Backbone as CSV, one residue per row, in Angstrom:
resi,resn,N_x,N_y,N_z,CA_x,CA_y,CA_z,C_x,C_y,C_z
1,MET,1.186,-1.272,0.032,0.044,-0.173,0.046,0.944,1.255,-0.020
2,GLN,0.276,2.276,-0.614,0.870,3.298,-0.854,0.689,4.377,0.311
3,GLN,1.605,5.116,0.922,1.384,6.038,2.075,1.410,7.587,1.548
4,LEU,0.124,7.637,1.897,-0.078,9.169,1.301,0.948,10.248,2.093
5,PRO,1.243,11.070,1.544,2.081,12.295,2.280,1.076,13.250,3.136
6,ALA,2.029,13.705,4.315,1.280,14.488,5.526,0.325,15.430,4.805
7,GLU,0.372,16.224,3.822,-0.554,17.241,3.455,-2.002,16.495,3.322
8,GLU,-2.104,15.555,2.473,-3.224,14.923,2.047,-3.949,14.208,3.456
9,LEU,-3.150,13.669,4.239,-3.721,12.928,5.355,-4.416,14.196,6.391
10,GLN,-3.864,15.361,6.226,-4.396,16.528,7.061,-5.815,16.809,6.498
11,ILE,-6.166,17.011,5.202,-7.257,17.080,4.290,-8.224,15.839,4.850
12,TYR,-7.910,14.952,4.686,-8.838,13.710,5.226,-9.105,13.671,6.817
13,ASP,-8.315,14.386,7.375,-8.722,14.433,9.048,-9.963,15.395,8.973
14,ILE,-9.965,16.230,8.372,-11.199,17.282,8.258,-12.076,16.830,8.507
15,TYR,-12.539,15.738,7.460,-13.931,15.419,6.911,-13.913,13.962,7.909
16,ASP,-14.965,14.142,8.771,-15.279,12.974,9.718,-16.469,12.161,9.217
17,MET,-17.238,12.949,8.475,-18.669,12.378,7.881,-18.591,12.716,6.369
18,TRP,-19.032,11.699,5.839,-19.134,11.932,4.240,-20.669,11.983,3.815
19,HIS,-20.928,12.802,3.135,-22.412,12.903,2.632,-22.288,12.117,1.211
20,VAL,-23.688,11.211,1.289,-23.993,10.763,0.078,-25.228,11.072,-0.486
21,PRO,-25.340,11.558,-1.796,-26.840,12.094,-2.259,-27.764,10.865,-2.048
22,PHE,-28.888,11.275,-1.974,-30.414,10.084,-2.097,-30.391,9.322,-3.231
23,TRP,-30.026,9.846,-4.516,-30.265,9.045,-5.826,-28.873,8.152,-5.698
24,GLN,-27.762,8.155,-4.489,-26.606,7.288,-4.829,-26.950,6.192,-4.039
25,ARG,-27.840,6.174,-3.262,-27.886,5.069,-2.077,-28.754,4.200,-2.694
26,LEU,-28.710,2.917,-1.869,-29.315,1.446,-2.410,-30.789,1.500,-2.149
27,TRP,-31.340,2.261,-1.252,-32.671,2.126,-1.098,-33.245,2.639,-2.544
28,PHE,-32.798,4.043,-2.642,-33.313,4.678,-3.648,-33.164,3.716,-5.034
29,LYS,-32.237,3.246,-5.389,-32.125,2.266,-6.475,-33.256,1.262,-6.266
30,ALA,-33.292,0.811,-5.369,-34.232,-0.274,-5.257,-35.667,-0.121,-5.750
31,LEU,-36.032,1.262,-4.768,-37.169,1.929,-5.173,-37.556,2.256,-6.663
32,LEU,-36.539,2.631,-7.276,-36.757,3.134,-8.681,-36.989,1.729,-9.548
33,PHE,-36.035,0.870,-9.360,-36.187,-0.857,-9.966,-37.614,-0.994,-9.613
34,GLY,-38.260,-0.837,-8.385,-39.594,-1.522,-8.212,-40.718,-0.720,-9.247
35,LEU,-40.431,0.685,-9.219,-41.342,1.464,-9.959,-41.214,1.207,-11.289
36,ALA,-40.085,1.175,-11.664,-39.815,0.543,-13.261,-40.533,-0.895,-13.231
37,SER,-40.499,-1.529,-12.478,-40.874,-2.925,-12.697,-42.372,-2.859,-12.869
38,VAL,-43.014,-2.185,-11.886,-44.532,-1.864,-12.019,-45.115,-1.336,-13.414
39,VAL,-44.221,-0.442,-13.599,-44.758,0.408,-14.839,-44.615,-0.566,-15.927
40,PHE,-43.509,-1.264,-15.900,-43.446,-2.488,-17.174,-44.504,-3.331,-17.192
41,VAL,-44.974,-3.974,-15.876,-45.974,-5.154,-15.753,-47.330,-4.104,-16.350
42,VAL,-47.560,-3.010,-15.893,-48.918,-2.483,-16.019,-48.750,-2.311,-17.835
43,LEU,-47.611,-1.937,-18.592,-47.839,-1.407,-19.931,-47.634,-3.184,-20.482
44,LEU,-47.381,-4.071,-20.062,-47.585,-5.403,-20.409,-49.160,-5.888,-20.656
45,TYR,-49.733,-5.672,-19.459,-51.105,-5.711,-18.806,-52.029,-5.048,-20.072
46,LEU,-51.749,-3.960,-20.355,-52.482,-3.063,-21.145,-52.086,-3.741,-22.620
47,LEU,-50.990,-3.975,-23.074,-51.067,-4.512,-24.595,-51.543,-5.949,-24.736
48,TYR,-51.892,-6.582,-23.746,-52.459,-7.778,-23.611,-53.966,-7.616,-23.908
49,ARG,-54.548,-6.462,-23.207,-56.100,-6.568,-23.213,-55.890,-5.716,-24.582
50,VAL,-55.390,-5.054,-25.432,-55.625,-4.491,-26.735,-55.123,-5.567,-27.702
51,ILE,-54.628,-6.313,-27.402,-54.323,-7.533,-28.340,-55.487,-8.376,-28.225
52,ARG,-55.593,-8.830,-27.120,-56.950,-9.686,-26.731,-58.262,-8.997,-27.130
53,GLN,-58.356,-7.812,-26.897,-59.893,-6.990,-27.627,-59.766,-6.920,-29.275
54,ARG,-58.901,-6.933,-29.918,-59.123,-7.000,-31.124,-59.001,-8.176,-31.859
55,SER,-58.764,-9.485,-30.939,-58.938,-10.831,-31.729,-60.291,-11.132,-31.153
56,VAL,-60.964,-10.704,-30.375,-62.307,-10.990,-30.066,-63.112,-10.159,-31.082
57,ARG,-64.095,-11.260,-31.757,-65.301,-10.702,-32.729,-65.904,-9.632,-32.140
58,GLN,-66.006,-8.416,-32.686,-66.725,-7.088,-32.001,-67.975,-7.483,-32.365
59,LYS,-69.150,-7.004,-31.544,-70.544,-7.365,-31.959,-70.841,-6.340,-32.700
60,THR,-71.983,-7.057,-33.936,-72.492,-5.728,-34.854,-73.691,-5.112,-34.227
61,ILE,-74.156,-4.035,-34.872,-75.045,-3.077,-34.203,-76.384,-4.308,-34.122
62,LEU,-76.481,-4.962,-35.280,-77.722,-5.639,-35.171,-77.602,-6.494,-34.174
63,ASP,-76.412,-7.657,-33.920,-76.492,-8.280,-32.740,-76.804,-7.735,-31.516
64,ARG,-76.343,-6.450,-31.331,-76.666,-5.822,-30.043,-78.250,-5.655,-29.857
65,CYS,-79.005,-5.235,-31.225,-80.315,-5.354,-31.164,-80.901,-6.516,-30.928
66,ILE,-80.561,-7.649,-31.585,-81.132,-8.917,-30.936,-80.870,-9.225,-29.814
67,GLU,-79.817,-8.827,-29.204,-79.710,-8.867,-27.764,-80.670,-8.329,-26.824
68,ARG,-80.906,-6.943,-27.271,-81.866,-5.975,-26.453,-83.340,-6.701,-26.666
69,MET,-83.844,-7.096,-27.631,-85.004,-7.532,-28.109,-85.246,-8.947,-27.074
70,GLN,-84.119,-9.611,-26.926,-84.135,-11.141,-26.169,-84.320,-10.466,-24.826
71,GLN,-83.499,-9.570,-24.161,-83.746,-9.173,-22.810,-85.262,-8.366,-22.481
72,LEU,-85.596,-7.845,-23.620,-87.298,-7.241,-23.339,-88.020,-8.343,-23.348
73,LYS,-87.808,-9.488,-24.168,-88.678,-10.585,-23.945,-88.740,-11.334,-22.611
74,ALA,-87.516,-11.563,-22.267,-87.251,-12.388,-20.940,-87.802,-11.420,-19.972
75,ARG,-88.050,-10.165,-20.347,-88.533,-9.211,-19.012,-90.018,-9.376,-18.681
76,GLY,-90.408,-9.910,-20.037,-91.909,-9.799,-19.999,-92.617,-8.643,-20.290
77,PHE,-93.763,-8.720,-20.739,-94.693,-7.440,-21.639,-95.592,-7.210,-20.593
78,HIS,-95.789,-5.735,-19.924,-96.426,-5.434,-18.931,-96.700,-4.064,-19.795
79,ALA,-98.308,-3.849,-19.553,-98.676,-2.772,-20.042,-98.441,-1.448,-19.423
80,GLN,-97.968,-1.730,-18.267,-97.672,-0.486,-17.363,-96.225,0.481,-17.597
81,GLU,-95.455,-0.625,-18.348,-93.887,-0.352,-18.899,-94.061,-0.004,-20.406
82,SER,-95.398,0.147,-21.062,-95.179,0.340,-22.618,-94.595,1.636,-22.957
83,GLU,-94.499,2.538,-22.144,-93.512,3.667,-22.676,-92.122,3.394,-22.765
84,LEU,-91.709,2.591,-21.837,-90.351,1.967,-21.847,-90.061,1.191,-23.067
85,TYR,-91.120,-0.016,-23.225,-90.994,-0.727,-24.602,-90.730,0.175,-25.768
86,TYR,-91.857,1.076,-26.017,-91.573,1.978,-27.358,-90.634,2.664,-27.721
87,VAL,-89.977,3.175,-26.466,-88.797,4.056,-26.394,-87.558,2.995,-26.806
88,LEU,-87.719,1.804,-26.292,-86.433,0.805,-26.804,-86.764,0.393,-28.044
89,PHE,-88.006,0.585,-28.536,-88.499,-0.182,-30.088,-87.779,1.163,-30.840
90,THR,-88.017,2.408,-30.614,-87.751,3.179,-31.337,-85.933,3.430,-31.567
91,VAL,-85.180,3.034,-30.299,-83.934,3.112,-30.423,-83.310,1.874,-31.472
92,ILE,-84.111,0.732,-31.343,-83.711,-0.513,-32.051,-84.186,-0.228,-33.601
93,ILE,-84.874,0.519,-33.753,-85.652,0.819,-35.279,-84.412,1.768,-35.800
94,LYS,-84.177,2.925,-35.279,-82.779,3.705,-35.551,-81.344,2.772,-35.799
95,ASP,-81.136,1.841,-34.828,-80.015,1.130,-34.678,-80.093,0.260,-36.298
96,MET,-81.430,-0.445,-36.539,-81.332,-1.228,-37.563,-81.323,-0.399,-38.898
97,LEU,-81.618,0.492,-38.811,-81.700,1.511,-40.263,-80.574,2.172,-40.371
98,TYR,-80.081,2.257,-39.217,-78.433,2.745,-39.636,-77.667,1.673,-40.089
99,ALA,-77.577,0.270,-39.554,-76.945,-0.851,-39.762,-77.198,-1.292,-41.310
100,CYS,-78.418,-0.995,-41.698,-78.863,-1.737,-42.930,-78.325,-0.535,-43.829
101,TYR,-78.892,0.470,-43.743,-78.730,1.815,-44.865,-77.658,2.637,-44.651
102,LYS,-76.801,2.708,-43.728,-75.923,3.444,-43.261,-76.590,5.009,-43.321
103,GLN,-77.614,5.385,-42.793,-78.380,6.478,-42.921,-78.115,6.900,-41.192
104,ASP,-77.702,8.120,-40.950,-77.505,8.543,-39.696,-79.012,9.152,-39.218
105,VAL,-79.644,8.387,-38.424,-81.067,8.569,-38.148,-81.283,8.991,-36.614
106,TYR,-80.160,8.779,-35.818,-80.416,8.869,-34.451,-80.897,10.515,-34.156
107,SER,-80.848,11.532,-34.658,-81.223,12.563,-34.296,-82.666,13.035,-35.071
108,TYR,-83.160,11.874,-35.492,-84.563,12.118,-36.372,-85.605,11.872,-35.098
109,THR,-86.374,12.894,-35.239,-87.548,12.941,-34.512,-88.576,11.354,-34.854
110,ASP,-89.735,11.048,-34.314,-90.415,9.995,-34.775,-91.077,10.268,-36.108
111,GLN,-91.531,11.319,-36.127,-92.138,11.859,-37.747,-91.047,11.808,-38.649
112,GLN,-89.966,12.333,-38.519,-88.626,12.252,-39.630,-88.751,10.984,-40.203
113,LEU,-88.452,9.958,-38.715,-87.874,8.592,-38.909,-89.379,7.841,-39.888
114,VAL,-90.846,8.272,-39.888,-91.528,7.700,-40.647,-91.308,8.006,-42.068
115,ASP,-90.997,9.466,-42.183,-91.179,9.972,-43.278,-89.713,9.255,-44.267
116,TYR,-88.677,9.020,-43.533,-87.315,8.334,-43.871,-87.793,6.663,-44.278
117,ILE,-88.630,6.277,-43.460,-88.945,4.849,-43.766,-89.707,4.719,-45.036
118,LYS,-90.330,5.750,-45.604,-91.063,5.660,-46.916,-89.985,5.440,-47.854
119,THR,-89.102,5.956,-47.669,-87.930,6.024,-49.145,-87.150,4.695,-48.678
120,VAL,-87.128,3.974,-47.630,-86.321,2.668,-47.506,-86.871,1.447,-48.318
121,PRO,-86.127,0.868,-49.164,-86.221,-0.492,-49.938,-86.632,-1.565,-48.942
122,LEU,-88.379,-1.470,-48.355,-88.869,-2.422,-47.631,-90.046,-2.781,-48.058
123,SER,-90.533,-3.728,-47.873,-92.055,-4.042,-48.561,-93.024,-3.111,-47.767
124,ASP,-93.965,-2.973,-48.430,-95.317,-1.879,-47.841,-95.791,-2.433,-46.467
125,ALA,-95.803,-3.499,-46.233,-96.372,-4.071,-45.112,-95.471,-3.803,-43.928
126,GLN,-94.105,-4.062,-44.494,-92.930,-3.393,-43.267,-92.756,-2.157,-42.964
127,LYS,-93.070,-1.609,-44.088,-93.127,0.056,-43.872,-94.128,0.520,-42.936
128,GLU,-95.361,-0.085,-43.364,-96.559,0.290,-42.620,-96.325,-0.417,-40.946
129,HIS,-95.974,-1.348,-40.681,-95.721,-1.685,-39.497,-94.870,-0.961,-38.965
130,LEU,-93.685,-0.556,-39.452,-92.642,0.475,-38.528,-93.506,1.667,-38.298
131,ALA,-94.187,2.175,-39.319,-94.871,3.601,-39.011,-95.782,3.072,-38.022
132,ARG,-96.703,2.336,-38.042,-97.680,1.912,-36.780,-96.936,1.944,-35.457
133,LEU,-95.805,1.116,-35.512,-95.134,1.154,-34.370,-94.592,2.457,-33.758
134,LEU,-94.069,3.047,-34.429,-93.426,4.648,-34.231,-94.441,5.570,-33.654
135,LEU,-95.844,5.110,-34.479,-97.344,6.002,-33.919,-97.545,5.539,-32.783
136,ALA,-97.765,4.259,-32.158,-97.835,3.714,-31.149,-96.916,4.123,-29.965
137,GLY,-95.704,4.305,-30.461,-94.756,4.723,-29.466,-95.038,6.233,-29.143
138,GLN,-95.488,7.150,-30.176,-95.788,8.610,-29.768,-96.789,8.518,-28.889
139,TRP,-97.801,7.608,-28.907,-99.140,7.700,-28.089,-98.565,7.255,-26.930
140,SER,-97.934,6.323,-26.495,-97.327,5.606,-25.297,-96.479,6.825,-24.657
141,LYS,-95.418,7.040,-25.422,-94.817,8.259,-24.758,-95.275,9.772,-24.337
142,PHE,-95.983,10.355,-25.307,-96.746,11.767,-25.098,-98.020,11.650,-24.487
143,ALA,-98.798,10.813,-25.105,-100.270,10.916,-24.663,-100.535,10.079,-23.385
144,GLN,-99.270,9.515,-23.003,-99.403,8.567,-21.811,-100.328,7.389,-21.827
145,LYS,-100.926,6.981,-23.306,-101.623,5.798,-23.268,-100.937,4.466,-23.016
146,GLU,-101.242,3.526,-22.472,-100.797,2.269,-22.212,-101.271,1.156,-23.369
147,ALA,-100.214,0.541,-23.569,-100.601,-0.243,-24.809,-100.863,-1.888,-24.325
148,ILE,-101.723,-2.488,-24.860,-102.341,-3.753,-24.382,-101.073,-4.737,-24.448
149,SER,-100.967,-5.640,-23.567,-99.544,-6.465,-23.484,-99.510,-7.471,-24.536
150,THR,-100.852,-7.813,-25.195,-100.534,-8.726,-26.490,-100.100,-7.794,-27.683
151,GLN,-100.461,-6.430,-27.749,-99.955,-5.489,-28.774,-98.658,-5.669,-28.697
152,LEU,-97.877,-5.472,-27.213,-96.669,-5.365,-27.259,-95.690,-6.529,-27.803
153,LYS,-96.344,-7.836,-27.606,-96.010,-9.029,-27.739,-95.990,-8.930,-29.416
154,GLU,-97.123,-8.313,-30.052,-97.144,-8.533,-31.418,-96.091,-7.687,-32.149
155,ASP,-95.900,-6.306,-31.431,-94.953,-5.564,-32.002,-93.711,-5.869,-31.805
156,TRP,-93.036,-6.529,-30.760,-91.927,-7.154,-30.210,-91.542,-8.245,-31.382
157,GLN,-92.582,-9.023,-31.747,-92.450,-9.972,-32.627,-92.176,-9.474,-33.983
158,GLN,-92.964,-8.767,-34.615,-92.762,-8.310,-35.777,-91.221,-7.347,-35.827
159,LEU,-90.986,-6.860,-34.922,-89.831,-5.999,-35.081,-88.460,-6.971,-35.061
160,TYR,-88.552,-7.878,-34.058,-87.530,-8.949,-34.197,-87.154,-9.838,-35.311
161,ASP,-88.452,-9.890,-36.025,-88.247,-10.815,-37.315,-87.766,-9.575,-38.495
162,LEU,-87.957,-8.391,-38.284,-87.285,-7.533,-39.092,-86.033,-7.128,-39.017
163,VAL,-85.713,-7.068,-38.042,-84.094,-7.116,-37.284,-83.379,-8.336,-37.875
164,LEU,-84.025,-9.330,-37.609,-83.426,-10.708,-38.357,-83.291,-10.609,-39.594
165,GLN,-84.237,-10.168,-40.408,-84.190,-10.284,-41.691,-83.124,-8.908,-42.088
166,CYS,-83.129,-8.299,-41.414,-82.139,-6.965,-41.960,-80.700,-7.682,-41.691
167,LYS,-80.470,-8.515,-40.542,-79.036,-9.051,-40.262,-78.750,-10.095,-41.352
168,GLN,-79.816,-10.640,-41.859,-79.460,-11.750,-43.066,-79.024,-10.677,-44.226
169,HIS,-79.904,-9.541,-44.410,-79.576,-8.799,-45.641,-78.314,-7.920,-45.716
170,VAL,-77.768,-7.782,-44.580,-76.668,-7.222,-44.294,-75.131,-8.350,-44.386
171,GLU,-75.841,-9.604,-44.075,-74.654,-10.546,-44.111,-74.496,-10.730,-45.424
172,THR,-75.782,-10.743,-46.240,-75.521,-11.231,-47.601,-74.840,-10.254,-48.667
173,LYS,-74.895,-9.310,-48.215,-74.556,-7.910,-48.801,-72.772,-7.909,-48.639
174,GLU,-72.352,-8.124,-47.509,-70.955,-7.993,-47.157,-70.439,-9.325,-47.907
175,SER,-70.699,-10.618,-47.750,-69.917,-11.631,-48.368,-70.068,-11.833,-49.850
């Protein structure tokens, strides 16, 4: 070992305590490593969710319409809730028309929707049914008239058949 000159020894004698900055200490480095590990794991999880979400088949608008229709049927048809049913029927009609004909009808009033339905390539019976359904919805929503539960069931069935028909039409058009 090399012996230090006396002048240098005097300088080292002055400093009894050494200061080490916190960023050079072991606890800080361990904390930083832990935080980086947590961020890395969270990023991996988010990447996994994005990849998984893309691989899962997205439900189409018409699939969601069919699900809503089935939920309504499972709930049962009660004349006291006819306003709710016709509001949901209107939403389903708008979704169906958007999915089939790519026309943004969400902001249309019921009367504008009836006018638009007249221009859509549907059979006259289907057009009349949709117009009658929207009119019944207006009576139920605004005039507070309760529909008969058998009428609700019939309207549900006809709308359900129309949504299924529209779905088949869209699927054949896409393939």
